[in-house]
C-alpha distance (Angstrom), angle and dihedral (degrees) to the residues before:
residue distance angle dihedral
M1 . . .
I2 3.81 . .
E3 3.77 112.7 .
T4 3.80 121.8 -152.4
T5 3.72 123.8 -158.3
S6 3.78 127.5 -171.9
D7 3.81 90.8 -109.8
I8 3.74 92.6 51.3
L9 3.78 92.7 47.7
A10 3.84 93.0 44.7
K11 3.84 89.6 51.6
H12 3.84 88.5 51.7
F13 3.75 91.5 53.2
V14 3.82 93.9 47.7
S15 3.73 107.0 30.1
D16 3.80 102.8 29.8
L17 3.83 100.9 34.0
G18 3.80 99.4 27.5
I19 3.75 96.6 -128.6
Q20 3.78 112.1 168.5
S21 3.83 126.3 -141.5
D22 3.81 95.5 -107.1
D23 3.85 99.9 39.5
L24 3.77 125.8 123.5
V25 3.86 112.0 -121.5
F26 3.74 125.2 -172.4
M27 3.81 101.7 -161.5
F28 3.80 129.1 -161.4
S29 3.88 109.8 -174.7
G30 3.78 138.6 -162.9
V31 3.84 102.3 -170.7
F32 3.83 92.3 -170.3
G33 3.81 88.6 70.8
L34 3.84 93.6 59.3
G35 3.72 97.1 65.8
R36 3.71 121.5 -139.2
L37 3.84 112.0 -7.3
E38 3.73 113.3 -139.2
N39 3.79 94.8 -138.5
G40 3.81 100.6 15.3
L41 3.75 118.0 -112.7
D42 3.87 88.6 -20.8
T43 3.77 83.7 75.3
I44 3.84 92.7 69.8
E45 3.75 92.7 43.8
E46 3.78 91.3 50.6
A47 3.77 91.7 48.8
I48 3.80 91.6 51.6
E49 3.81 89.5 52.7
K50 3.70 89.9 54.1
A51 3.81 98.4 43.0
L52 3.88 99.8 34.9
P53 3.83 106.1 29.1
R54 3.83 94.2 145.7
G55 3.79 98.6 27.8
I56 3.84 140.6 82.4
L57 3.80 124.4 -100.0
I58 3.77 116.0 -168.0
V59 3.79 118.9 -166.6
P60 3.86 123.0 -166.6
T61 3.74 112.5 -120.0
F62 3.81 96.4 172.3
S63 3.84 110.8 170.4
Y64 3.81 100.7 172.7
S65 3.82 83.4 -148.2
W66 3.82 103.1 153.7
S67 3.83 95.4 40.9
Q68 3.80 84.9 57.5
G69 3.76 94.3 47.3
E70 3.81 93.2 -109.2
V71 3.78 130.5 131.7
F72 3.80 119.4 -113.7
N73 3.73 135.3 -149.4
I74 3.77 137.5 160.4
N75 3.90 91.8 -84.9
T76 3.81 96.1 47.9
P77 3.82 107.7 130.2
C78 3.81 122.4 -125.3
P79 3.81 105.2 -147.7
E80 3.82 95.0 171.8
M81 3.77 92.3 59.2
G82 3.81 95.9 62.4
S83 3.71 139.0 -119.3
F84 3.78 100.9 -56.6
S85 3.83 93.3 51.8
N86 3.83 89.7 52.2
Y87 3.83 91.4 44.7
V88 3.83 94.1 57.3
L89 3.82 89.8 55.8
G90 3.75 87.6 73.9
L91 3.85 96.1 49.6
K92 3.79 119.8 97.4
N93 3.79 93.8 -144.4
Y94 3.78 94.3 63.3
R95 3.80 121.6 81.1
R96 3.88 121.0 -162.3
T97 3.75 129.2 -144.7
N98 3.84 118.1 -124.0
N99 3.78 99.7 -118.1
P100 3.81 113.8 128.3
S101 3.79 95.3 -150.3
F102 3.88 108.1 24.2
S103 3.74 107.3 27.0
V104 3.77 123.4 155.0
A105 3.81 136.0 -161.8
I106 3.81 117.1 -132.4
R107 3.73 123.1 -157.1
E108 3.81 111.8 -128.6
N109 3.71 128.3 -153.6
S110 3.83 137.0 164.7
Y111 3.83 91.0 -88.0
N112 3.85 103.4 48.9
K113 3.80 107.3 42.0
D114 3.79 96.8 111.9
V115 3.78 92.8 47.5
I116 3.78 90.8 47.8
N117 3.83 93.6 50.3
D118 3.82 87.1 58.9
L119 3.79 94.8 45.1
L120 3.85 91.2 51.6
N121 3.87 90.9 52.7
V122 3.79 93.7 85.0
G123 3.77 128.3 155.0
D124 3.79 132.4 -127.7
D125 3.79 98.7 -91.5
C126 3.80 111.7 88.0
F127 3.81 98.3 -144.9
D128 3.78 111.2 19.9
D129 3.83 125.6 108.4
N130 3.86 90.6 -83.5
S131 3.81 92.9 52.7
I132 3.76 121.6 97.7
F133 3.81 87.9 -101.9
G134 3.78 92.4 51.2
K135 3.85 91.4 47.4
V136 3.77 92.5 51.3
V137 3.78 91.3 48.0
Q138 3.86 89.7 51.5
Y139 3.87 89.2 47.7
S140 3.79 89.9 50.3
K141 3.82 92.4 61.2
T142 3.77 92.2 72.6
K143 3.84 104.8 19.3
R144 3.77 139.1 40.5
A145 3.79 112.9 -84.4
W146 3.77 130.5 167.4
V147 3.83 142.3 -173.1
L148 3.81 107.8 -140.6
L149 3.81 125.2 -164.5
L150 3.80 106.6 -163.8
G151 3.81 131.0 -174.5
G152 3.79 99.4 2.8
A153 3.82 98.8 -43.7
F154 3.85 108.8 166.3
N155 3.76 90.1 -1.2
D156 3.81 93.9 163.4
V157 3.80 87.3 86.1
K158 3.83 137.5 20.6
Y159 3.78 91.1 -105.3
R160 3.80 142.4 -5.3
S161 3.81 134.4 140.5
T162 3.69 141.5 167.6
F163 3.84 90.7 -94.1
I164 3.82 84.5 81.4
H165 3.78 88.5 75.7
Y166 3.77 91.5 54.1
A167 3.76 90.0 55.5
Q168 3.83 92.8 44.2
Q169 3.80 90.3 53.5
K170 3.74 93.5 44.2
V171 3.75 96.3 56.6
G172 3.79 99.3 23.3
V173 3.75 126.5 -117.4
P174 3.88 130.0 -151.1
H175 3.78 98.9 -129.4
R176 3.87 99.1 54.4
Y177 3.78 135.4 58.7
I178 3.78 136.9 -174.0
K179 3.83 106.2 -98.6
P180 3.84 124.9 -167.5
F181 3.81 122.2 -131.4
Y182 3.77 117.1 -168.4
A183 3.85 125.8 -157.4
P184 3.79 108.6 -80.3
D185 3.83 91.6 -140.3
G186 3.84 89.6 63.3
G187 3.74 97.2 -97.4
K188 3.82 122.4 148.5
R189 3.81 97.4 -120.6
C190 3.75 114.3 111.9
V191 3.82 125.8 -165.0
T192 3.78 118.1 -163.1
Q193 3.82 124.9 -149.3
L194 3.81 135.8 -175.3
A195 3.80 101.2 -115.0
R196 3.81 136.1 -177.9
Y197 3.72 121.0 -111.5
L198 3.73 107.9 -106.5
S199 3.77 98.4 -177.0
R200 3.78 141.7 17.0
E201 3.86 88.5 -113.2
E202 3.74 89.4 61.0
Y203 3.80 90.5 48.3
V204 3.74 99.0 50.6
R205 3.80 92.9 52.9
D206 3.82 86.2 72.8
S207 3.80 100.7 68.8
S208 3.81 92.1 -179.1
N209 3.79 92.4 73.4
E210 3.81 119.3 97.1
Y211 3.80 100.5 -166.2
L212 3.76 118.3 78.8
K213 3.84 101.5 155.3
F214 3.72 100.5 99.6
N215 3.78 131.3 125.8
Y216 3.84 106.3 -130.2
P217 2.92 135.7 -93.9
V218 3.74 90.9 38.0
E219 3.79 109.8 -131.7
E220 3.87 130.3 -161.8
N221 3.73 132.1 -142.7
Y222 3.82 117.7 -166.2
Y223 3.82 97.6 -175.1
Q224 3.79 92.0 106.1
Y225 3.80 93.0 51.1
G226 3.77 93.0 59.2
E227 3.79 91.7 45.3
D228 3.82 90.8 49.5
L229 3.74 93.0 47.8
E230 3.83 90.3 51.6
A231 3.84 90.9 47.8
A232 3.83 89.5 52.3
G233 3.77 92.0 51.8
L234 3.80 93.4 -115.2
L235 3.77 101.2 115.2
I236 3.78 120.1 84.1
Q237 3.82 113.8 -156.8
K238 3.76 125.9 -178.3
D239 3.82 128.4 168.3
F240 3.76 117.5 -114.6
G241 3.68 130.9 155.8
Y242 3.78 112.9 -27.9
Y243 3.85 97.2 -29.6
P244 3.79 134.7 38.5
T245 3.79 116.6 -101.2
R246 3.79 110.2 -126.9
M247 3.79 125.9 -159.8
V248 3.76 137.1 178.0
S249 3.74 137.4 -179.4
V250 3.87 110.4 -103.5
E251 3.75 94.6 -137.9
E252 3.77 96.6 43.6
S253 3.78 95.8 44.5
V254 3.83 96.0 46.0
N255 3.89 90.6 46.0
F256 3.81 89.6 50.2
Y257 3.77 91.9 52.8
L258 3.86 92.6 46.1
N259 3.77 88.2 53.7
M260 3.70 93.9 48.5
I261 3.82 93.8 49.9
K262 3.90 89.4 49.7
K263 3.84 89.2 54.8
N264 3.85 93.7 42.2
P265 3.84 120.8 15.6
F266 3.83 88.7 -165.3
Y267 3.88 93.5 57.3
C268 3.81 109.3 145.0
I269 3.79 96.2 2.4
D270 3.76 106.6 134.4
K271 3.73 114.3 -101.8
L272 3.84 91.4 -127.3
S273 3.85 89.7 58.4
L274 3.87 91.5 55.9
N275 3.77 119.1 87.8
L276 3.78 99.7 173.2
C-alpha cells in the first residue's frame, strides 16, 4: 500500500503543483486515494501548514441541511464531503461560514485573518457575488487562487467543482432556477440556491424561460468541461497516490465556463435530458 507522509504531500503541493506559500486553495479531497496516511488526517493538516503557511485553505463542509429539512449550526457534520472536511470541523484554527447548505471551513493563521473575516461575511444566496464562491472569484482577479481536487475527489470526470454553479447563475442557464429554502424550525430566514428543474411542473412556473423541451429531471454531465479545460491548457494534472491530483485557476476556470455557456446554453446538460 502507498504511504503518504506530510513531507511527501507538502512536496507534491509545492514541487509538482506549483502552489506558493501565500496562495488561496479551495480543496476538495478524497482521502481514500492518498493511500495510508502516516499520521491519519493530521498528515494532510501538517502538509498544508508546510506548503501554505501564509495562505488560505478553504475546505467544503456542505451539509445541504435546509434543502433536506434539517436544522443547521456551526457543528453540523458534512458526511457527503468526506473525512477531512469533517475532521477540520473539530480544529480550532478553522472557521466555518454560516450557510446551511454550502458552508465552508477556512483555515486561519496570523497572516490571513483580515481576508478570512471578509470571506466569512457571506450572504444568503449560495452562488451569487456575495457567496463564498463569488468572494473567492473576486479575490482571484488580483491574487493567485486555485481549486484543488486531491486524492480522487470527483474522479468521475477530469474536472468539476461547485464553482460551476456560480458561473451558471452569473450568466443564466435554462435548466436551473433560484429556489428558496426557509428555516426548517419555522424561522424567517431564507436561503436561496440555484437548483435543477426536477419536473416540467417546476419549469413552467417560470414563465420567463423559453426552453421547454427537456426530459425531467434535468441531469448534468461535466465530462466535456474537463476535456475542454485540458485542451485549453488550463488543467494541471499530476500523479499522486492512486489518483491524479487536478488543479485549476479559479479565475481562468470560471471565465472559461462562462464563455462556454454564452456560446451554448445547454453546455454540460446530459444528452438524455435534452429533447430538442
